[in-house]
DONUGU-473628 format. One line per 2 residues: for each residue x, y, z of N, C-alpha, C, O. Coordinates in steps of 0.02 Angstrom, whole numbers, m for minus. Atoms other than C-alpha are relative to their C-alpha. Layout:
# residues N
X/Y/Z/X/Y/Z/X/Y/Z/X/Y/Z  ...
END
This chain:
# residues 115
40/m60/0/0/0/0/42/63/0/19/116/m19  m44/m58/m2/148/116/23/13/28/m69/17/89/m77
m13/m22/68/179/122/m164/m61/37/m27/m55/88/m60  62/m31/24/m3/164/m201/m9/68/33/m29/116/0
5/m65/m34/m3/302/m70/51/49/m27/35/108/m35  m51/m43/29/160/371/m141/m21/25/m68/m12/84/m85
24/m20/67/86/371/m317/m57/49/7/m61/99/m30  57/m44/m12/m74/451/m251/24/69/23/m1/120/0
m27/m63/m25/26/585/m158/35/38/m56/28/99/m62  m35/m32/56/134/619/m311/m50/28/m51/m40/83/m77
50/m24/48/m18/633/m424/m37/61/28/m55/106/m10  32/m58/m30/m100/753/m300/45/62/m4/21/117/m17
m48/m55/6/58/860/m299/2/26/m72/5/86/m84  m1/m20/70/61/860/m489/m64/38/m18/m62/87/m55
64/m34/13/m123/908/m494/2/70/30/m18/118/m3  m4/m65/m32/m93/1049/m370/47/47/m37/33/107/m45
m48/m40/38/58/1109/m468/m32/23/m66/m23/81/m86  34/m18/63/m43/1105/m630/m53/53/11/m60/99/m29
52/m48/m16/m186/1199/m549/31/69/15/5/120/m7  m34/m63/m15/m66/1331/m481/27/32/m64/24/93/m72
m26/m26/63/12/1348/m654/m56/32/m41/m47/85/m70  56/m27/38/m158/1374/m735/m23/67/30/m36/114/m6
21/m62/m32/m207/1506/m606/51/56/m13/32/113/m27  m52/m50/12/m40/1595/m626/m2/24/m73/6/83/m87
5/m18/71/m58/1590/m816/m60/45/m12/m55/93/m51  59/m42/8/m233/1663/m804/14/71/25/m4/120/m8
m16/m66/m27/m171/1805/m695/48/37/m46/41/98/m57  m48/m31/45/m26/1837/m813/m35/28/m62/m23/84/m83
34/m23/61/m140/1848/m965/m49/57/15/m60/100/m28  42/m57/m18/m260/1962/m872/42/63/5/22/116/m20
m44/m58/m5/m117/2078/m830/26/22/m68/31/82/m82  m25/m16/67/m50/2068/m1008/m55/35/m41/m42/83/m76
56/m32/35/m223/2110/m1078/m11/71/27/m23/117/m12  7/m66/m29/m238/2256/m956/55/47/m25/42/105/m41
m56/m40/23/m66/2318/m1007/m12/23/m72/m2/81/m88  12/m17/70/m111/2312/m1191/m57/50/m8/m53/96/m48
56/m47/3/m278/2399/m1163/20/69/26/1/120/m3  m23/m65/m26/m196/2534/m1058/44/36/m50/38/96/m59
m43/m31/51/m64/2564/m1191/m41/26/m58/m29/81/m84  41/m20/57/m195/2570/m1328/m41/62/17/m45/109/m23
40/m58/m21/m306/2691/m1231/45/62/7/25/116/m13  m47/m55/m8/m156/2799/m1187/21/26/m69/23/87/m79
m20/m20/67/m100/2800/m1369/m56/39/m35/m44/90/m66  56/m33/33/m274/2846/m1432/m14/68/31/m32/115/m4
11/m65/m34/m292/2984/m1301/52/50/m23/35/107/m40  m53/m46/23/m124/3060/m1348/m11/18/m73/m1/75/m93
12/m13/71/m167/3042/m1532/m56/51/m9/m51/95/m51  56/m46/6/m332/3133/m1508/20/71/20/3/119/m14
m21/m67/m24/m255/3276/m1409/50/32/m47/41/88/m70  m53/m28/42/m98/3300/m1512/m26/9/m72/m11/59/m104
26/m5/67/m188/3265/m1676/m49/58/m8/m49/92/m59  47/m56/2/m326/3389/m1635/35/67/m2/18/112/m41
m37/m63/m1/m203/3526/m1593/40/10/m64/45/66/m90  m37/m4/63/m98/3486/m1746/m47/19/m57/m28/58/m101
49/m15/51/m254/3493/m1854/m20/74/3/m25/107/m49  15/m71/m7/m301/3664/m1784/57/43/m25/46/94/m59
m58/m37/24/m125/3725/m1816/5/m2/m76/21/49/m107  m2/6/73/m133/3660/m1994/m54/44/m32/m42/75/m84
53/m44/27/m297/3752/m2023/22/73/1/16/108/m49  m23/m70/m5/m226/3917/m1960/58/14/m48/61/67/m79
m56/m8/47/m67/3891/m2061/m25/4/m72/0/45/m110  27/m1/68/m167/3855/m2218/m36/66/m15/m28/95/m69
36/m63/11/m279/4007/m2196/49/58/m6/42/101/m49  m48/m55/3/m132/4122/m2161/42/m3/m64/57/48/m93
m37/7/63/m36/4052/m2310/m43/22/m59/m18/53/m106  45/m22/54/m188/4081/m2420/m5/75/m3/m4/105/m56
5/m74/m1/m203/4261/m2363/65/31/m26/64/77/m66  m65/m26/22/m16/4291/m2388/9/m9/m75/30/37/m110
m6/14/71/m18/4208/m2559/m48/44/m40/m31/67/m95  48/m45/33/m173/4309/m2605/26/70/m6/14/103/m57
m30/m67/4/m82/4470/m2564/56/2/m51/67/53/m85  m55/2/48/67/4415/m2669/m25/1/m72/1/38/m114
23/6/70/m31/4369/m2826/m59/45/m15/m79/51/m73  54/m47/12/m173/4492/m2801/m69/m31/m6/m116/4/m25
65/33/4/m314/4364/m2796/m6/m51/56/28/m102/57  10/45/m57/m375/4283/m2637/m32/m66/m23/m15/m120/3
32/61/24/m484/4160/m2733/51/m47/m32/51/m107/m19  m51/41/32/m338/4099/m2838/48/m29/52/70/m85/46
m44/24/m53/m231/4085/m2682/m32/m58/38/2/m107/55  35/55/m34/m363/3977/m2597/m1/m62/m44/6/m118/m19
m1/57/46/m373/3866/m2751/69/m32/m2/75/m93/m4  m68/28/m1/m183/3847/m2752/14/m38/65/44/m92/63
m10/35/m64/m182/3801/m2567/m39/m66/1/m14/m116/26  39/61/4/m320/3674/m2597/35/m51/m44/36/m111/m29
m37/45/44/m220/3601/m2740/60/m31/34/75/m90/26  m58/25/m37/m66/3586/m2630/m22/m52/51/10/m104/58
26/48/m49/m168/3499/m2494/m22/m65/m34/m10/m120/m8  20/60/37/m242/3380/m2623/62/m39/m24/61/m101/m26
m62/33/21/m66/3343/m2686/30/m40/59/49/m98/50  m25/35/m59/m8/3299/m2509/m44/m60/17/m19/m112/38
46/56/m13/m164/3191/m2487/13/m57/m49/12/m115/m29  m15/52/50/m125/3099/m2649/65/m37/16/69/m97/7
m64/32/m18/54/3067/m2593/m11/m47/60/15/m103/61  16/43/m58/m11/3000/m2426/m38/m62/m21/m27/m116/6
39/57/25/m134/2889/m2519/46/m51/m35/38/m111/m27  m46/45/35/5/2818/m2628/47/m36/48/69/m91/34
m46/29/m49/113/2784/m2475/m36/m38/55/m4/m56/105  39/31/m54/m27/2703/m2373/24/m70/18/20/m90/76
m26/67/m14/48/2529/m2390/61/2/45/67/m38/92  m60/m7/m42/215/2583/m2317/m18/25/70/12/4/119
22/m25/m65/126/2677/m2179/m29/m57/42/m14/m64/101  29/57/m35/25/2521/m2134/54/m48/24/51/m72/81
m54/45/m18/182/2414/m2134/39/25/60/55/m13/106  m37/m28/m57/274/2532/m2017/m41/m3/64/m13/m18/117
43/2/m59/126/2542/m1898/m4/m72/27/1/m82/88  4/70/m22/109/2352/m1893/64/m23/32/63/m58/83
m65/19/m29/295/2329/m1860/8/29/70/28/m6/116  m8/m33/m65/294/2455/m1717/m48/m29/52/m30/m39/109
49/26/m48/135/2388/m1638/13/m73/17/m2/m95/73  m14/70/m15/190/2206/m1653/55/m7/52/54/m54/92
m51/1/m51/344/2245/m1549/m30/9/70/m11/m25/117  33/m12/m65/233/2313/m1409/m46/m58/19/m48/m80/76
51/51/m14/99/2179/m1425/31/m67/18/8/m100/64  m30/66/m11/212/2026/m1432/60/2/47/95/m47/54
m56/m7/m46/339/2092/m1307/m17/m30/67/24/m29/113
END
């Protein structure tokens, strides 16, 4: 009976160790998920604040450049059209480079996510 008790005790220890491992793994993945969510929320918050301010700055810069260009060429309407054309040009360049932008974002985020 000593061998059976030893086997029973060993199997109970293995079961307890396995159960502790599962609980520890669950806690680890909960913490990892929280970390990723916190980073994502932090990133999106910073993006909204900085992006909003940058967008406002871009609007003021565009309007002031249109006014300045209008004074140079003598036509505010033509200056606004030129500024719109320049913005459309930059938008087209961004559209053409969208694949490279996606690749860079995925590379940077995969380092954080799988770290």
